C-alpha positions in Angstrom: -17.2 -22.8 14.9 -19.5 -20.2 13.3 -21.4 -17.4 14.7 -24.9 -17.9 16.2 -27.9 -15.6 15.8 -28.3 -12.6 18.0 -26.5 -9.2 18.2 -23.9 -8.5 15.5 -20.4 -9.4 16.5 -17.4 -7.3 15.9 -13.6 -7.6 16.4 -10.9 -5.0 16.9 -7.6 -5.1 15.1 -4.7 -2.9 16.0 -1.7 -2.5 13.6 1.4 -0.8 14.9 3.2 0.3 11.7 6.4 2.2 11.1 5.0 5.7 11.6 1.5 5.3 12.9 -0.9 3.1 14.9 -4.1 2.1 13.2 -7.1 0.4 14.7 -10.2 -1.0 13.0 -13.6 -2.5 13.9 -14.4 -5.5 11.7 -17.6 -7.4 11.5 -17.8 -11.2 11.7 -18.1 -11.3 7.9 -15.0 -9.3 7.3 -16.5 -5.9 6.7 -14.4 -3.0 7.9 -16.7 -0.7 9.8 -14.4 2.0 11.2 -10.7 2.8 10.9 -8.7 5.3 13.0 -5.1 6.4 12.6 -2.7 8.1 15.0 0.9 9.1 14.2 3.8 8.0 16.4 7.2 9.5 16.9 10.4 8.4 15.3 13.9 9.5 16.4 16.7 9.4 13.9 19.7 10.7 16.0 22.2 9.7 13.4 22.5 7.7 10.2 21.0 4.2 10.5 19.7 4.7 14.0 15.9 4.7 14.4 14.2 4.8 17.8 10.6 4.9 19.2 8.7 5.1 22.4 6.6 2.2 23.7 4.6 4.7 25.9 3.9 6.8 22.8 2.8 3.7 20.8 0.4 2.5 23.6 -1.1 6.0 23.9 -1.8 6.0 20.2 -3.3 2.5 20.4 -5.7 3.5 23.2 -6.8 6.6 21.3 -7.5 4.7 18.0 -9.3 1.8 19.7 -11.6 4.3 21.5 -12.2 6.1 18.2 -13.3 3.0 16.3 -15.5 1.6 19.1 -17.4 4.8 20.0 -21.2 5.2 19.7 -21.9 2.1 21.9 -20.1 -0.3 19.6 -17.6 -1.3 22.3 -20.3 -3.5 23.9 -20.5 -5.6 20.7 -16.7 -6.3 20.5 -15.9 -10.0 21.0 -12.1 -10.0 20.8 -9.1 -7.9 20.0 -5.8 -8.7 18.2 -2.5 -6.9 17.7 0.2 -6.9 15.0 3.3 -4.8 14.9 6.6 -4.2 13.2 9.4 -6.5 14.4 11.0 -3.8 16.5 12.8 -4.5 19.8 11.3 -3.1 23.0 13.5 -2.8 26.1 12.0 -2.6 29.7 13.9 -2.3 33.0 13.6 -4.7 35.9 10.4 -3.0 37.0 9.1 -3.3 33.5 9.3 0.4 32.8 10.8 1.8 29.5 14.6 1.6 29.4 16.6 3.7 27.0 18.3 2.2 23.9 19.6 5.6 23.0 22.9 7.2 23.7 20.8 10.2 24.7 19.8 8.3 27.9 16.2 9.2 27.3 14.1 6.3 28.7 11.2 7.3 26.5 13.3 6.1 23.5 13.2 2.4 24.5 12.6 0.8 21.1 15.2 -0.1 18.4 13.1 0.0 15.2 13.0 -2.8 12.7 14.7 -0.7 10.1 17.5 0.4 12.4 20.9 -0.7 10.9 23.2 0.1 13.8 24.1 -3.6 14.3 26.0 -4.1 11.0 29.2 -5.4 12.6 27.3 -7.6 15.0 25.3 -9.2 12.2 28.6 -9.8 10.3 30.1 -11.5 13.3 27.1 -13.7 13.9 27.2 -14.8 10.3 30.9 -15.7 10.5 30.1 -18.2 13.2 28.4 -20.4 10.5 26.1 -21.7 13.2 23.6 -24.3 12.0 20.7 -22.1 13.1 21.5 -19.7 10.3 20.0 -22.1 7.7 16.6 -20.9 9.0 17.5 -17.3 7.9 18.5 -18.2 4.3 22.1 -18.7 5.4 22.7 -15.3 6.9 21.0 -13.4 9.7 19.6 -10.0 8.9 20.7 -7.0 11.0 17.0 -6.2 11.1 16.4 -9.3 13.3 16.8 -9.1 17.1 20.0 -11.0 18.0 22.3 -8.5 16.3 20.5 -5.7 18.1 20.7 -7.4 21.4 24.4 -8.0 20.9 24.8 -4.3 20.0 23.1 -3.3 23.2 25.4 -5.6 25.3 28.6 -4.3 23.7 27.7 -0.6 23.4 25.3 0.1 26.3 26.3 -2.5 28.9 26.1 -0.4 32.0 23.2 1.9 31.1 21.0 -0.7 29.4 22.1 -4.3 29.4 22.7 -4.7 33.1 19.4 -2.9 34.0 17.2 -4.7 31.5 14.3 -6.8 32.9 12.7 -7.8 29.6 13.3 -7.7 25.9 10.2 -8.0 23.7 9.2 -7.9 20.1 6.7 -5.0 19.7 3.7 -7.3 19.0 4.4 -9.1 22.3 4.8 -5.8 24.1 1.3 -4.9 22.9 -0.4 -8.1 24.3 1.6 -7.7 27.5 0.2 -4.1 27.9 -3.2 -5.4 27.2 -3.2 -8.4 29.5 -0.2 -8.3 31.8 0.9 -11.7 30.4 4.4 -12.0 29.0 3.3 -14.7 26.6 5.4 -14.5 23.4 4.1 -15.3 19.9 5.6 -18.1 18.0 5.5 -15.7 15.0 7.8 -13.2 16.7 10.3 -15.5 18.4 10.6 -18.0 15.6 10.9 -15.4 12.8 13.1 -12.8 14.5 14.8 -14.4 17.6 16.0 -17.8 16.4 13.6 -19.7 18.5 13.1 -23.4 17.5 9.6 -24.9 16.8 8.3 -27.7 14.7 5.2 -29.8 14.1 6.3 -32.4 16.6 6.0 -30.3 19.7 9.5 -28.7 19.8 9.4 -25.4 21.6 12.8 -24.2 22.8 15.5 -21.5 22.7 18.5 -22.5 20.7 21.0 -22.3 23.5 24.0 -23.2 21.4 23.3 -20.4 19.0 23.1 -17.8 21.8 26.2 -19.1 23.4 28.1 -19.0 20.1 27.4 -15.3 19.7 28.1 -14.2 23.2 24.6 -13.9 24.6 24.5 -16.9 26.9 23.5 -14.6 29.8 20.3 -13.6 28.2 19.0 -17.2 28.6 19.6 -17.2 32.4 16.8 -17.1 35.0 14.5 -19.5 33.0 14.6 -17.2 30.0 12.5 -14.5 31.8 14.1 -11.7 29.8 13.1 -13.0 26.4 10.2 -15.3 27.3 9.4 -18.8 28.6 5.8 -19.2 27.5 4.9 -19.3 23.8 1.7 -19.6 21.8 0.4 -19.7 18.2 -0.9 -16.3 16.9 -4.6 -15.9 17.9 -4.5 -18.2 20.9 -6.1 -16.5 23.9 -3.4 -14.5 25.7 -3.5 -14.4 29.5 -6.9 -13.8 31.1 -8.0 -11.2 28.5 -7.9 -7.5 28.9 -6.7 -6.4 32.4 -8.7 -3.8 34.3 -6.2 -1.1 33.7 -5.9 -1.8 29.9 -9.7 -2.1 29.5 -10.2 1.3 31.1 -7.5 2.8 28.8 -8.9 1.2 25.7 -12.6 1.7 26.5 -13.4 -2.0 26.3 -14.7 -4.5 28.8 -12.3 -6.3 31.2 -11.6 -9.9 30.3 -12.2 -9.3 26.6 -10.3 -12.1 24.8 -7.0 -11.0 23.4 -5.3 -12.9 20.6 -1.6 -13.7 20.8 0.0 -11.2 18.5 1.8 -11.4 15.2 4.3 -9.5 13.0 2.6 -6.9 10.8 3.3 -8.5 7.5 2.0 -11.9 8.7 -1.2 -10.2 9.7 -1.5 -9.1 6.1 -1.1 -12.7 5.0 -3.8 -13.9 7.4 -6.1 -11.0 6.2 -5.8 -12.1 2.5 -4.8 -15.7 1.8 -7.9 -17.4 3.0 -10.2 -15.7 0.5 -12.6 -17.9 -1.5 -11.6 -17.4 -5.2 -14.4 -19.5 -6.7 -15.6 -18.0 -10.0 -12.5 -15.8 -10.7 -10.9 -18.5 -12.9 -7.6 -18.2 -10.9 -5.1 -21.0 -11.0 -5.1 -21.3 -7.2 -8.9 -22.1 -7.2 -8.3 -25.8 -7.4 -4.9 -25.7 -5.6 -4.2 -25.6 -1.9 -3.4 -22.6 0.2 0.3 -23.3 -0.4 0.0 -22.1 -4.0 -0.7 -18.5 -2.8 2.0 -16.0 -2.0 1.2 -12.8 0.0 2.8 -9.5 -0.9 2.6 -6.9 1.8 3.7 -3.7 0.0 4.4 -0.7 2.2 7.5 0.9 3.5 9.1 -2.4 2.7 7.7 -5.4 0.8 7.3 -8.8 2.5 6.7 -12.0 0.5 5.0 -14.7 2.5 4.5 -18.3 1.4 3.1 -21.4 3.1 4.2 -25.0 2.8 3.0 -28.3 4.2 6.6 -29.4 4.7 9.8 -27.9 5.9 11.2 -26.1 2.8 14.6 -24.4 2.8 14.9 -21.6 0.3 18.4 -20.1 -0.2 18.5 -16.5 0.7 14.9 -16.5 2.0 14.0 -16.6 5.7 12.5 -19.8 7.1 11.2 -22.4 7.1 9.2 -21.2 10.2 6.6 -23.5 11.8 3.2 -22.2 12.9 4.1 -18.5 12.5 1.0 -17.7 10.4 -1.3 -20.7 9.9 -1.4 -23.6 12.4 0.1 -26.8 10.9 1.9 -25.1 8.1 5.5 -24.0 7.6 6.2 -20.5 6.2 9.0 -18.7 4.3 9.5 -15.0 4.2 11.2 -13.1 1.4 11.5 -9.4 1.4 12.7 -6.2 -0.2 13.7 -3.5 2.3 12.4 0.1 1.9 10.5 -0.3 -1.3 8.0 2.4 -0.6 10.8 4.6 0.8 12.9 4.0 -2.4 10.0 5.3 -4.6 9.7 8.4 -2.4 13.5 8.9 -2.5 13.6 8.7 -6.3 10.8 11.3 -6.6 11.9 13.7 -3.9 15.5 13.9 -5.0 14.7 14.7 -8.6 15.1 18.3 -9.9 11.5 18.2 -11.3 9.9 17.5 -7.9 8.4 21.0 -7.5 7.0 20.9 -11.0 5.4 17.5 -10.2 3.9 18.9 -7.0 2.4 21.8 -9.0 1.0 19.6 -11.8 -0.5 17.1 -9.4 -2.2 19.8 -7.3 -3.7 21.3 -10.5 -5.1 17.8 -11.4 -6.4 17.3 -7.8 -4.5 14.0 -7.3 -1.4 12.8 -5.5 2.0 12.7 -7.2 2.0 8.9 -7.8 -1.4 9.0 -9.5 -0.2 11.9 -11.7 2.9 10.0 -12.7 0.9 6.9 -13.5 -1.4 8.9 -15.7 1.4 10.8 -17.3 3.2 7.6 -18.3 0.0 6.3 -19.9 -0.3 9.5 -21.9 3.3 9.3 -23.0 2.8 5.7 -24.2 -0.4 6.7 -26.1 1.4 9.7 -27.7 4.0 7.3 -29.0 1.5 4.8 -30.3 2.4 2.2 -27.5 -0.1 -0.1 -25.9 1.8 0.1 -22.6 4.3 2.4 -21.1 6.6 -0.5 -20.2 9.0 0.0 -23.1 9.6 3.7 -22.2 12.4 2.3 -20.0 14.2 0.4 -22.8 17.4 2.3 -22.2 17.0 3.0 -18.5 17.7 0.3 -15.9 17.7 0.4 -12.2 19.0 -1.8 -9.3 16.7 -1.1 -6.3 19.0 -2.2 -3.5 19.7 1.3 -2.2 19.3 -0.2 1.4 20.9 -3.5 0.6 19.2 -6.8 -0.4 17.2 -8.7 2.2 16.4 -11.7 -0.1 17.2 -13.8 -2.0 20.7 -12.5 -2.3 20.9 -11.8 1.5 23.5 -9.1 0.9 23.1 -5.9 2.9 26.2 -4.4 1.3 24.5 -4.1 -2.2 23.8 -0.5 -3.3 21.4 1.1 -5.8 22.5 1.5 -9.5 21.0 3.4 -12.4 22.2 2.9 -16.0 21.0 5.2 -18.8 20.9 8.7 -17.3 21.1 11.7 -19.5 21.5 15.5 -18.9 17.8 16.1 -19.1 15.9 16.7 -15.9 12.4 17.2 -17.2 9.1 16.0 -15.6 8.9 13.3 -18.3 12.3 12.1 -17.3 11.2 11.8 -13.7 8.1 9.8 -14.8 10.3 7.3 -16.7 12.7 7.0 -13.8 9.7 6.4 -11.5 8.6 3.6 -13.9 12.1 2.1 -13.9 11.9 2.0 -10.1 8.6 0.2 -10.1 10.0 -2.3 -12.7 13.1 -2.9 -10.6 11.1 -3.7 -7.5 9.0 -6.1 -9.5 12.2 -7.8 -10.9 13.2 -8.2 -7.2 9.9 -9.9 -6.5 10.4 -12.2 -9.5 13.8 -13.1 -8.2 12.3 -14.2 -4.9 9.4 -16.1 -6.5 11.7 -18.0 -8.8 14.0 -18.9 -5.9 11.0 -20.3 -3.9 9.7 -22.3 -6.9 13.2 -23.8 -7.5 13.2 -24.9 -3.9 9.9 -26.7 -4.1 7.1 -24.2 -3.9 4.2 -24.2 -6.4 3.3 -20.6 -6.5 0.5 -19.7 -9.0 -1.1 -16.6 -7.6 0.0 -13.5 -5.8 -2.2 -11.8 -3.2 -1.2 -8.1 -2.6 -2.1 -5.4 -0.1 -0.5 -2.3 1.4 -0.1 1.4 0.4 1.8 0.7 -2.9 -1.2 -1.3 -4.1 -3.1 2.0 -4.7 -1.1 2.3 -7.9 -2.5 0.2 -10.8 0.8 0.7 -12.6 2.7 -0.8 -9.7 0.4 -3.8 -9.7 0.3 -4.3 -13.4 4.1 -4.1 -13.6 4.4 -6.8 -10.9 1.9 -9.1 -12.8 3.7 -8.6 -16.1 7.2 -9.2 -14.8 6.3 -12.2 -12.6 3.8 -13.6 -15.1 1.4 -14.3 -12.2 -2.1 -12.9 -11.6 -2.5 -10.6 -8.6 -5.5 -10.7 -6.3 -6.5 -7.6 -4.4 -8.5 -8.2 -1.2 -12.1 -7.0 -0.9 -11.1 -4.9 2.1 -7.9 -3.0 1.3 -6.9 -2.9 5.0 -5.8 -6.5 5.0 -3.3 -6.1 7.8 -5.9 -4.7 10.1 -8.4 -7.4 9.1 -5.6 -10.0 9.9 -5.2 -8.5 13.3 -9.0 -8.6 13.9 -9.0 -12.3 12.8 -6.6 -12.9 15.8 -9.2 -11.4 18.0 -11.9 -13.6 16.4 -9.8 -16.7 17.0 -9.2 -15.7 20.6 -13.0 -15.2 21.2 -13.7 -18.9 20.3 -16.3 -17.9 17.6 -14.0 -19.1 14.9 -10.9 -21.2 14.5 -8.1 -19.4 12.6 -8.7 -21.0 9.2 -12.5 -20.6 9.6 -12.0 -16.9 10.4 -9.7 -16.5 7.4 -12.3 -18.1 5.1 -15.2 -16.1 6.5 -13.5 -12.7 6.9 -11.3 -12.6 3.7 -12.6 -11.8 0.3 -11.6 -11.0 -3.3 -11.9 -7.5 -4.6 -10.1 -7.4 -7.9 -7.8 -9.5 -10.1 -4.8 -8.0 -12.1 -3.9 -10.3 -15.0 -0.4 -10.4 -16.7 -0.2 -8.7 -20.1 1.4 -11.5 -22.1 2.7 -9.3 -24.9 5.1 -7.7 -22.4 6.7 -11.0 -21.4 9.5 -10.9 -24.1 10.4 -7.3 -23.2 10.5 -8.0 -19.5 12.5 -11.1 -20.0 15.2 -9.0 -21.6 14.9 -6.4 -18.8 15.3 -9.2 -16.2 18.6 -10.3 -17.8 19.8 -6.7 -17.5 18.6 -6.6 -13.9 20.7 -9.6 -13.1 23.7 -8.1 -14.9 23.5 -5.0 -12.7 23.8 -7.1 -9.6 26.6 -9.1 -11.1 28.5 -6.1 -12.3 28.2 -4.4 -8.9 29.8 -7.3 -7.2 32.6 -7.3 -9.8 33.2 -3.6 -9.1 33.4 -4.3 -5.4 35.8 -7.1 -6.0 38.1 -4.9 -8.1 38.1 -2.2 -5.4 38.9 -4.7 -2.7 42.2 -5.4 -4.4 43.6 -2.0 -3.2 
């Protein structure tokens, strides 16, 4: 269904990220009208523990939504959608925040997606060898919800587990706060909770899996604690905005609310439906399943779609209906990619010098490094800075590997360091980091292609895409063109598309086609292929050698 004549129609998208809540107002043709950002608190009480507050997040949500719909625009809003990180929200039996922290502070009632407290629990789950693990690439990630739930039961039984009334993924918490409905998104429960769904109408909790890991009790009382009503992303949630939520958000009661989605998947919805006619891209004459979404931020997610159930070793999925109705999806990923780049820069002795030089140039540190690398290449008579890392190689798994190796015990490695600590050395180390992340993406893409995918084009969004060097490096190393969306805020556009779907003005695919667009295409630099082929061989050797070193030390 398409829009009719009359007043302009707008949709609100809300994105709950790692460190902020963002809201946008998007027109029916996909134009981003307003964006507002509000920071949210993170507690890091000890190594690998990361906690947040659902009250703080909802406060930030209300403020940003009011900001983008001021000046009378709220009356033109036809629907609202939410996306969020896959963090675990815990509420008590009165549906009030319940602490997940040893501090006992009920404000700290969210275990964040990047929290790694449940290492041992994840290991025990994987040792069960349960059949359900084939949907997570063979091993469950400690960033998913079952290990975190098991940790709460075994470490906070009296203070948290016994008093809990609801466990929710953060996106589902947001739609509950907006509508009062505890409807869960198929995206959240299938991707992060081991819920079972397929194209034949299957919708059920995998009871044998939960029993096998010692969480049988969470399925009692008709699954009220973890949900018993499920919908596709974008389906109307409850009866729309409740009176209380409408007042807090500054919108009208009953406004359609789309069932939520994980933040990376919102990015896929906000990019993959773009009409690429005239750009001479290989995916122009191919189906949607030839496109792979890269959502590049604190971490990088790689999202592909398939018409059939496709298992990819080390890659999560296949997941049915988690992004686009009627299609299966697989999710690869590299944890803490953006955070790794920051770590490399901020721990280098030349950091202060970099800050001074970038301030003098009136740009950020990343842009300055990109420009410096281009100058260094030009001074050496090189057409590209790529070969500046000929003797410097980096393994980017400082926070373990999510996919396709599915090994959280892997560590970072750097080969080729010298005694020099100059600003140019920092620039080259930064470039080696970008290249290593791109080699990780190539590893995922190749694994998906070997398993039956026909990926021909990458679609990328997120903060890291502000760097042309980051994008060109990914294009060169994967050998695939990269499409940048017309609107850079693809995750927010994806959230708004959920609101458009809920409003009934569009179906989901129609909204994706209408509200997504192409902004720019990055093409691979073919002369670099031979060089990067050699670099990829070294990349694989770094991983192989690390495992050999680990095996040697285990002999003690």
